[in-house]
Residue frames relative to the residue before (quaternion, step in Angstrom):
aa qw qx qy qz dx dy dz
M 1.0000 0.0000 0.0000 0.0000 0.00 0.00 0.00
F 0.6878 0.4672 -0.2929 0.4721 3.58 0.86 -0.91
R 0.6363 0.5291 -0.3406 0.4463 3.57 0.95 -0.81
E 0.6615 0.5091 -0.3121 0.4536 3.57 0.87 -0.94
T 0.6510 0.5062 -0.3127 0.4713 3.58 0.94 -0.86
R 0.6567 0.5076 -0.3105 0.4634 3.56 0.93 -0.91
E 0.7382 0.4405 -0.2538 0.4435 3.58 0.70 -1.01
L 0.7448 0.4298 -0.2359 0.4526 3.60 0.85 -0.92
N 0.7972 0.3596 -0.1624 0.4570 3.57 0.88 -0.90
T 0.8033 0.2819 -0.1504 0.5025 3.58 1.07 -0.51
K 0.2605 -0.7773 0.5178 0.2446 3.56 1.18 -0.58
L 0.3210 0.7458 -0.5177 0.2696 3.60 1.19 0.53
S 0.3960 -0.6750 0.5647 0.2621 3.56 -0.99 0.82
C 0.6722 -0.4622 0.3650 0.4487 3.57 -1.25 0.20
N 0.6593 0.5203 -0.3167 0.4408 3.58 0.90 -0.91
K 0.6780 0.4720 -0.2922 0.4818 3.59 0.90 -0.90
A 0.6360 0.5272 -0.3291 0.4574 3.59 0.98 -0.78
E 0.6135 0.5430 -0.3433 0.4593 3.58 1.00 -0.81
E 0.6668 0.5040 -0.2873 0.4678 3.54 0.92 -0.97
E 0.6961 0.4811 -0.2712 0.4587 3.59 0.87 -0.98
F 0.7131 0.4368 -0.2525 0.4867 3.59 0.98 -0.87
G 0.3645 -0.7475 0.4805 0.2785 3.58 1.20 -0.47
I 0.6047 0.5186 -0.3790 0.4709 3.58 1.06 0.74
S 0.6075 -0.5788 0.4097 0.3579 3.55 -1.28 0.41
R 0.6736 -0.4672 0.3753 0.4326 3.56 -1.31 0.24
G 0.6564 0.5057 -0.3057 0.4689 3.58 0.95 -0.87
G 0.6451 0.5202 -0.3097 0.4663 3.55 1.03 -0.82
L 0.6445 0.5081 -0.3102 0.4798 3.57 1.01 -0.83
N 0.6424 0.5261 -0.3178 0.4577 3.57 0.96 -0.87
R 0.6726 0.4839 -0.2967 0.4747 3.61 0.88 -0.90
L 0.6353 0.5266 -0.3221 0.4640 3.58 1.02 -0.78
E 0.7154 0.4634 -0.2584 0.4547 3.58 0.80 -1.03
N 0.7151 0.4143 -0.2488 0.5051 3.59 1.16 -0.50
G 0.5195 -0.6928 0.3863 0.3177 3.57 1.26 0.29
K 0.4336 0.7165 -0.4490 0.3115 3.57 1.16 0.50
V 0.7615 0.2147 -0.1506 0.5928 3.60 1.27 -0.22
D 0.4093 -0.6519 0.5696 0.2882 3.52 -1.25 0.43
P 0.3690 -0.7499 0.4996 0.2277 3.59 -0.64 1.05
T 0.4861 -0.6182 0.5217 0.3308 3.55 -1.22 0.50
F 0.6678 -0.4831 0.3748 0.4244 3.54 -1.26 0.31
S 0.6687 0.5027 -0.3138 0.4491 3.59 0.90 -0.86
T 0.6247 0.5219 -0.3451 0.4671 3.62 1.06 -0.62
I 0.6398 0.5043 -0.3267 0.4792 3.58 0.98 -0.81
W 0.6383 0.5246 -0.3227 0.4618 3.57 0.98 -0.83
K 0.6591 0.5008 -0.3041 0.4714 3.60 0.92 -0.91
A 0.6351 0.5273 -0.3215 0.4639 3.57 1.04 -0.81
S 0.6515 0.5079 -0.3255 0.4600 3.56 0.95 -0.80
E 0.6532 0.4990 -0.3132 0.4757 3.58 0.98 -0.79
A 0.6822 0.5010 -0.2905 0.4463 3.58 0.91 -0.93
T 0.7345 0.4015 -0.2312 0.4958 3.59 1.07 -0.68
G 0.4735 -0.6997 0.4241 0.3262 3.57 1.28 -0.04
K 0.5309 0.6088 -0.4067 0.4268 3.55 1.24 0.46
K 0.4951 -0.6038 0.5198 0.3464 3.56 -1.20 0.53
L 0.6112 -0.5531 0.4160 0.3841 3.54 -1.14 0.61
S 0.6371 0.5330 -0.3300 0.4484 3.59 0.98 -0.79
E 0.6257 0.5289 -0.3410 0.4609 3.62 1.08 -0.63
I 0.6243 0.5276 -0.3291 0.4728 3.57 1.05 -0.78
I 0.6701 0.4913 -0.2958 0.4713 3.58 0.87 -0.97
Y 0.6442 0.5213 -0.3214 0.4581 3.59 0.92 -0.86
A 0.6498 0.5197 -0.3200 0.4530 3.60 0.92 -0.88
V 0.6400 0.5075 -0.3233 0.4778 3.58 1.00 -0.79
E 0.6400 0.5280 -0.3256 0.4534 3.59 0.93 -0.87
Q 0.6622 0.5157 -0.3071 0.4487 3.59 0.99 -0.79
L 0.6649 0.5081 -0.2989 0.4587 3.58 1.14 -0.60
L 0.6587 0.5279 -0.3026 0.4425 3.57 1.17 -0.54
D 0.5344 -0.6068 0.4943 0.3193 3.51 -1.19 0.67
E 0.6237 -0.5608 0.3904 0.3796 3.61 -1.12 0.61
D 0.7096 0.4637 -0.2519 0.4669 3.57 1.07 -0.71
F 0.4155 0.7309 -0.4617 0.2830 3.60 1.26 -0.01
S 0.0934 0.7707 -0.6257 0.0756 3.54 -1.05 0.83
L 0.4244 -0.6952 0.5174 0.2624 3.56 -1.01 0.76
T 0.7030 0.4805 -0.2563 0.4575 3.56 1.20 -0.41
D 0.4068 0.7189 -0.4771 0.3000 3.61 1.22 0.19
């Protein structure tokens, strides 16, 4: 989700995204590949860097998830 937003909406390179998000290349890679759960501040930085409202980021994630998805399963 983050990679698509970065590539389609901002044209930020990985290096520029790392700088804007304030995370390492490895951290960005893990985030974009869904290997880590981002902190609230990382999501906020991503929204600022991509020019999206935080609510738009959350909505996009909700649209990608199955109706039966739950963090408590």
